C-alpha positions, 0 to 999 in steps of 0.5 A: 635610659641610662640606669645605675646599679644601687652598689656602684651609687655610692661610689659614683656620688663621691667621684662626682662630688670631688669632681664638682669641687675641682670643676670650676667652669661648669655652670651650676645651671647647665644641670639644676634649675631652682624653681623656688627659695624660701628663705627664713631669717629667724634672728638677726643680731645687730651688734655681733652682725650675724644671721641665723635661719635656713632656706628651703630650696625646690630643685628641679633636674635639667637632664637625666641622671643628676645626683648632686645637688650643688649651690653657692654660699659665702663663709656662713657656717651650715648647722645641717641640710635636711631632705624629706625630713632625714638628714643629709652628709654634704661637702662644703668649703665656705663658697661651694655647697655640693649636697649628694641627692638620695635619688638619681634625678632624671629630666624635670624631677624635683627635690627640695632640700632645707639648709639650716645655717648662721654667721657673719654675711660678708661684704664685696672687697670693693666695698660695694655689695654683700650684706651690711649691718649698721646700728639701725639697719641690716640690709644686702646689696646684690652685687660684688663689683670685685667678685666673680662672679658678680652676682651676690645672692650667696652671701645671705642665702645659698643658692644658684648664684648665676644670671641664667638662673631664675626663681620664684621667692618666699622670705619669712623675716623676723624681727623685733616689734620695732622694725619692719622688714623689707624684700621683693614681692607683696607682703602676703602677711605678719605674724606676732610672735611670743617675745615681742618679735613679728615674722613677715612673710613677702611673696615674690611671684615672678621669677627673679635672678638671685643677685636681686633677690633682697632683704632690708630691716630696720624702724621703718615707716611704710608710705604707699602710694599709686602710680599709673595703676601700680602699687608703690611703696618706700620703706624710709623712716616717719620724718623722711616722708615729705623729702621722699614725695619731693625727690619722687615727683615726677614719678607719674611721668617717668613710670608712664614713659617707661611703660610707654617705651618699654611695655607694661611694668613687669612685677607687682609693684614699685618700690624703694627702701632707704638704707645708709649706704653712700655709694649709689643704689642697687636695682633688687626687684620690686624693692630698690635699696638706694641711699638714704643720702640720694633722697634729696629733692630733685638732685638725684633724680636720674639715680632713682629712675636709672634704677627703676628702669632696671625693672625693664632691662636687667630684673624683666630680662637679665644679660645672660653673662657678666660681658653683656652687661651693657643690656642692663646698665647700658640701658639703665644709663640711656634711660637717665637720658631718656627721662629727662627728656620726658620730664625737662624737654628735648634740650635737656636731652641732648645736654645730658647726652652730649655730656655723657659723650664727652666723658666716654671720649674722654675717659672710658679708654683710660678708665678700663684700660683700652678701647673696648667694645660693649660685649665680653667686657673683661670682669674687672670692668663690668661695672665701667665706664665702657658699659654704662657711658659709652653704651648710653652713647651708642643706644642714642646712636641706635634710637636715632639710626631706627627713629623713636617708633621703630627703636621702642617698638624693638625695645618692646619686642625684645622685652617680650620675647625674652620676658623673665629670661636673659638675652645677649647681644646677639639675640637683641640684634635678632630681635630688632631686626625682626621688629623693625624689619631693618637688618642690624647686623651692620649696625651691631657690627660697627657699633657694638662688637667694635671698640672705639668710635667713627669719626666723620668730617667735611674734608673740602667744599667745592661751590659752583655759583648759579641759578641753582648752586651746586655744592660738592662735598667731600667728607672724610671718615676716620676713628678713634680706637680702632681701624675699623670703617662703619657704614652709617647714614649721616646728616649734611645740613646747609645753611644761610642762618634763613633757610635749612636745607638737610640731606641724609648721605651714607658714609661706607668709606675713608673719602667720599664726594656728595653733590647737592643742589640748593637754590641758595649760598650756604654759609655754613656746611655742617655733619651731623648738625643735630648730634644723632651720631655718637662719633668722635666729635663733641659740638656745641652752637649758638646764636650770640645775641649780646655780648659777653662770655659763654661757656661752649659746653663739652668742646673745652672752649669760651666765647667772649663776644666784644661787640655783637656787630650789625646783627646775631652771629652763629658761631659753631666749636667743634672738638674733633677727638682724633688726630688732626692731619700733620701732612702739612705742616711747615713749622719747624720745631712744633709738634702739634697734638696728636690727640684732638684739634678744633673746627669754628664755623658759624654764620658771622655777622659784618662787625662781629668781634670776639675772643676765644679761649681753648683751654687744654688739660695735661694733668691725670685727673680723674675728672678734667684730665687725660686730654692733652697728656701726650702733648705736654711733656714740658713746660707749658710755656712751650705751648702755642696755637696753629691755624688753618682755613681748612684740611687743604691749607697748611697749618700757620703758627698764630701769634695774636694769642695769649697764653694763660697758664695760671699760677703753675706752668708745670701743673698742665692746666690752663687756656690760650686765647686768640684775640679774634674769631676766625672760621677754621680750625686750631690745633695746640703745638709745642715747641719741641726742638727734637721735632726732625726738621726737612731744613737740610733739604732747603725746600721753598716752603708753600711753593706747591700749588695745583691749578686749578684745583678742583679740577675735571681732567688736567692739574698742573701742578707747580713747584720750586726746588734749590739748585742741584736738587733731584726730587719725586713728585708723588700722587696717591689716593687718600687710601694711600695707593699710588697712581702718578709718579715722575722724577723731578729738578729745579730746571723744571717748575711744572708737572701736568697730571691728568686725572679724567681716568680716576675715580672722583676724590681727594688726592694727594701730591707729595715732593720727596726727597731721599725717600722723605715726603717734604711737603705735600698738597691736596688735589679735588677731582670732580667729576 
C-alpha cells in the first residue's frame, strides 16, 4: 500500500489540483462515485431568475489514494464548502470544482461535502436544456444539445455530470405556500415553514445519472391515477386535468405493452410535469417534463410514449457515452412505432415505419453532414436524424431478423443484465447473442457499425413452364452511402393474386440466383413484400377497386385510375433510393438521375387504365427537398422521363408524358405524369447537351443481342459495326472480372461464347471502341 509523507501532502494536493484543472480527458467517475445527493433549494427568485441552496454530496473512492474531490457546476457562485463541519478551500473556474480532501481516500472510503451556492442557472446555447424561469414556472431540462458533455445536471447543482455515475437523491425544495415542487421519485413529505413557505421532500430510491435529476416549481395541482399497479402522477394546473386524462387515455395499454416487452417498470412511480416549453419533453426519471402545448388530446401521443419508454431505455440502462446515444433515443423512437402498433394495429405500425424510413433515406445524411453508423456519432449530431430515425429503422429490421419472441426476450435480458447501470453497442450485441442463441456479430457489423444502407432488388427472372413451374430469380445487392456487402435473410414472394408463396433466402453477394419451383404462374415477384427490412427502398402497394386518385405513400407517386377494367388490380410502386443502372442508356444528350428510380409492378387486369404521376423535388427544403438536387441543375423545362421493362433493357425516352412544373420552372419542384400505366422501371432524366455522346463512333444502337438468353452453355452474340470500324467484345462477370475478350470487325456479325465452365449468374457483354464502352447487354447464365 502506497503512503504519503504528511509534509509532502499539501504540496502534492497543490500539484494534483493544478493537474485536475488542466486535464480535460479524464472522467471524474474514473476515480470517484457519488452514492447520494441531497439537494436543498432554499429559495427561488422568479423575477431575478436566481436560486439559492446547497448540495450534500456523499463521495466514494473507486481506487486508492484519492486526494481530490471533483465536480461540475456551471456558472454559479459558491459561497462555501464544508466537510465535517470545517470550511474547506477549493478551486472553481465556473465549470470545474476541485476540493482537496482533508484525508487521503482509499478504495471504497466515503466522504461527504456540503456545498453552498447561489446564482442564475444557465440555459444551453441551443435553447434546449438547462434551467428555465417564466412568470409562473421554474424547471430544468437535463440535456444540453450544444453542451459538452450533453449532461446538464451541472446547470443547477454540483455533480459528477457523466453517464457512467448513478446516484440516489433526496430533494428538499422550498416554495411559497401557493406552489408545489415536483422532483424525481416519491414525495416523502412536506413541511410548512414560517413565512408562508413549504419544503417538499422528494426521495429517489433507484440510482440515476445526473442528467435525469429534475426540479419543477409552480402552482401545480397533483393529478393521481394508478396504471398497471404503478402510481402515476401529473403536475399540472387544475384546469388542465380533463385534457391530461384525454391525452393519456391509452396509458394503460402503452405502459402494459412496455412492461411486457422490456420487463417490470423500474421505478417507484411514473410521472409527468407540464411546463411552458415548446421544444418537446425530457425523460427525467419518474418526473418527465413535457411542454404544455403537447398535452392536447391524441395529437402528440407518441411524444409522451417516447418519454415513458425512456424509463427503460435511457433511465434504467443508460448509454455509456454520447456516441452510443442510439441506445437511448433510437429505442425510444422505435417505441413510438411499437406503441402505435399496440394501440392502433399492425398496419398503423407499418405506416409509421415506412414514413420514418423515408425521412431517413431522404434526410439523415443531409441533416447529419454525411452517412453515419449508429456508433461513435460525432458530438454535434448526438441528437440528430441518424440517432433518432435511422436507429428506429434498424431496430425494426432487427425485430424482424430475430422474430418477436427472440427480440423482446433479448431486450428484457439486456435490461436485466445492465439494470441501473450503463451499456454500449457491443454489450447490447453480446446480450442479444446470449439471450437469442443467435450470433449477432454479422448483423451488428452490417447494420449498426456500418454507415448507409443495403439495397436488394430482383435483377431478372427466368421462367420455365411445366406441371411444376420453375423460376430462376436473379437478385442484386447494391448500397446507399457505403461500399459494404451485407448478409441478410430476405423474403422472395411470388403471387398470382390468389395464391402466394414466400421463400426466405440469404443474400450475401453482389449478385445471386435462386431456383424456386411452384405450382402456379406468378404474375408478380417481389423482394421483402412485407417491408421487414429497412433497406434503401420505400414501397407501397394497393388493390385498386374503383376509379379515382390514390397517393402511394412515401414513394413520391400518385395514381389516378381512369378505368378499373374487368376486375380489381394490384398496383405496387417501389422508390429505389440508389443510382439506377445507366450502362445501357441510348439517349444522346440526356443525363439520368444518379440518385433514385422507380419500379412499377402489380397484377394488372384487362382493361385497367391509369395515369401515374412522379413527383420531383430538387429544392433544399428540409421537409420535402434533397431528392433530385444533383439532376436538376438547369430549368425544369429540360426534365424528361425514361422507361425500361427491366434491368436487361435499354432506357427509352417516353413521349406520352406531361411535365407539370407549376407556377415556376426554376423552383425545382413539380411532377411528370404518364398517360398510361405500364409495369417496368422509370427514371428522371434531363436534357444536357454537355453529356458525352458516343455518336462519333457511329455505332448502330440496339443491335447487340444474345441468342439464347438465358443459356446453360453457348451464347451467340450478334452485333453490327459500321464499315472500317474495329472493336473489342468483352464479357465480364457482375463483379467486373473479365472472362472473355475478342477483337471484332464489320465483316463478322456473331461471336460464340461458351459459358459452361463459368459460375451461374449475370454477365455483361460490351462493345469497346478506343477504350470506351459503347454498348452493353446482360447475359443470364443458368445451370
